[in-house]
N, C-alpha and C positions, 0 to 999 in steps of 0.2 A: 504494500500500500504506500503510494507516494504521499508525502506529508506536506501540509500547508502551514506556513509560518505567517502570522498576521502582525503587522506593525500598526500601533496607534500612538498618538501623541498623548502622553500621560496627563490625565486631569483636564483634558479639553473635550467638551466645553466646561465640564466640572467633574469632580471626583465621583459623584453618584452615577452620572451617565457613563463614565468610563468603566466603572465596576459592572454595571448592568450590561454594557456592550461586550466586555470581555467574556462574561458568563454566557451570553447569547452566542458569541462566536464559537465558544467551546461546544455548544449544543449542535451547531451546524457542521462540525467536523474540523475546526481549526485545531492543529496539534500542538503548536508552540506559539508563544506570544513574545513580541518585542515591544517593551514599553519605552517609547522614545522620551528622553529627557529634554524638555524644551531648552533651547540655547539660542542666543541672539545672532550667531554667525554659523549656521549649519552648512559648512562648505561642500559637503558631498550630496546635499539634498537639493532637489529642484524647487520651483516656486510654490508648489502645493504644500509640501511639508514645511517649507520655510514660513509660509503664511500661518500655518497652524502653530508653529513654534512661537511666533511673535504674538499671536492672539492668546495663546496659553499664558505667556509671560505678562501680557497686559491684563489678563484676568486674575493675576496674582499668584501664579504658580510658585511654589516653594519646594525645596527638596523634600520637605516633610510630606508634601502631597504625594510624591513618588513612593515614599516609605509606607504611608497609610494605604494607598491604593494597592501596593504589592502585598500588604498583609491580608487584604481581602481576596485577591485573585490568585496569588501564587500557590496556595494550597489546592487549587482546582485545575490549573493548567501550567505546563512547563514554561517558566517565565525568565526572560533575559532583559537586562537593562541596556538599552542602546543609547549612547550619548557620546559627545565629543570630550576630549581628554581634559579640557580646561576645568570643568566642574570637579572631575575626579581629582585633579592635581591640587586645586585650591582647597577642597574640603578634606582631601586626604584619602588615598586608596584604602587605607586601613578602615576608615569609617564605612565606606561602601561595602567592603568585604564583610565586616561585622553585621551590617544591616541586611545584606543579602542572605547571609547564613541564618540570621534570626528569622527572616520572613519566608525562607524556602525558595528564594530566587536562585536559579541555576548558574548564572554567570553574567558576563559583560560582553557587549559588542561596541568597540571603540574604533570607528573607522579612520581617525586621524592619528592613531597610535602605531607607529611603525613596528614591524615585527621585532627588529633588533632592540627597541626600547621596551617592548612588551615582555621580552624574556626576563628582565630584571624583576618583574612582578609575578612571574609564574610560580615561584616557590611559595609566596604568600597566598596566591589564589588557590593553589593545590592544597595547602595546609587547611584551608576552609572548605575543601571538597567542592570548589567552584570551577567554572570553565571560563577561559578567555578565548573568544572566537577569533579564528584566523581568517584573513581576507586574501583572496587570489583574484587577479585581474587577467583578462585575455592578453594583455601586453607583457605579462611576466614571462621571463625566460624559463626554460626547462630547469636550469639550476636553481633559479629563484623559487620556483614552485616546490621543488624537492625540499629546499631549506625551510620554507614556510609551513608546509603541511606535515612535516615530521613531528612537530610539536602540537598539532591540531587537537583541540578539545571541544566537546559538545557537538559542534558541527562546523563545517567549512563554508564560508560565505563567498560564493563565486559571483563577482560583479559581471553582469551580462555584457557590458560594454564600458569603454572609457568615457566617463561623463558624470552626469548627476542623475539622481533618482527621478522617476516620473517621465523621463524622455521615452521616445519610441524608437531609439536606435537599435541596431541588431548587428551581431558579429557571429561568425562561425566559432562555436565553442568546442567543437569536437576534439581538437588537438589538446586544448587546455584541460578538458575533462579527462582525457586519456592520461595525461601526465599526472593529474591529481590522483586518479584511481591507482596508478602504478606505485604511488608513494604513500598512500594512506587509506585506511579502512574507515576513517571517520565519515559520517554522513555528509553528503555534499548537497547544498541547496543553492539555487540560482536566485539572485535578486536584481532589481533595477528594471523597470519597464514591464513588470508582470501584471497582466489584467485578464479579463475574460477572453479577449481575442488572442493573446500571446501565450497564455499559460501552457496549453497543450504542446506547443512547439518548444518552449523554454525548458520543460521538464524532461525532455529526451536525454537519457544517459545519466541523469542525476536522481537524487533521492527525494527531492521536493523543491518547492518554490517559496519565495518570500514576497509578500504583497504589502505595499505601503500606500503609495500615492493613490491607487485605485480605490482604497477605502477612505483615506483621510480627505479626499476631495469632497466626499459626501458630507463630512462634518462641516465643511466650509460653505455649503449650500444653504444660505439663510432663508431660502424660499420654502424649505422643508421644516416641518415640526420635528422635535426630537424623536418622537415615535416613528415618523416617516424615515428619518435618518437611520434609525435602528433597523427597520425592516429592509431598507435598501442596502445597507452595508452587509447585513447577515445574508441577504439573498446573493449578493456578489460573491461573498466568501463561499457559500454553498455551491454556486455554479462553478467557481474555479476549482474547488475540491473535486467535484464530479468530473470536470474536464481533464484534470491531471491524472485521473485514474480510469479514464475511458479508453 
């Protein structure tokens, strides 16, 4: 069974809705959750998630929002915190590791933390029985891929193309997937540009897909009520889960 990883911006539009949305996504077949930590300069994200980040911050997001939300949802679905390194650095990795272990969060996805720098945190992460997800891009060399994935934990995040999330670019990932599989048995998921139209193609040769912008864009549609947003997001997730397994 191919897996579906869903990204949502933590606490947007509020913590109650986020909680209900996560539980609803679990019910329609989402296997893993990325709780995005709102940040003012999300360099790897496209305009959709960037807007959601800024709106969440304007709504008063605090790191305690992430912790409270995680305490409610992590017992029910495998949860990862996705965020840029700046908040982890300034608040201290030790704090995030302690809180993740406390609430049952499985690990961290930090797209702007280079592999070489991530290695210094691995002993601390492993001591708490957490995972630090590795990134691979189609532009990575054979040698680079082997180096990155040999330490892979939780799952490997394969970026579908060089660029930002939410775009509709496409690259041939066959060679990259082959190199990853040659060097690691860790589950491999493809992210960036995954939606109802692209999911079936993107899942070929890998263990699942990561969907973010296709879900978050619904949260930005102010013409919809919260209940309508909930129904539309869960429907999209259900359709994508069915397509990657058809």
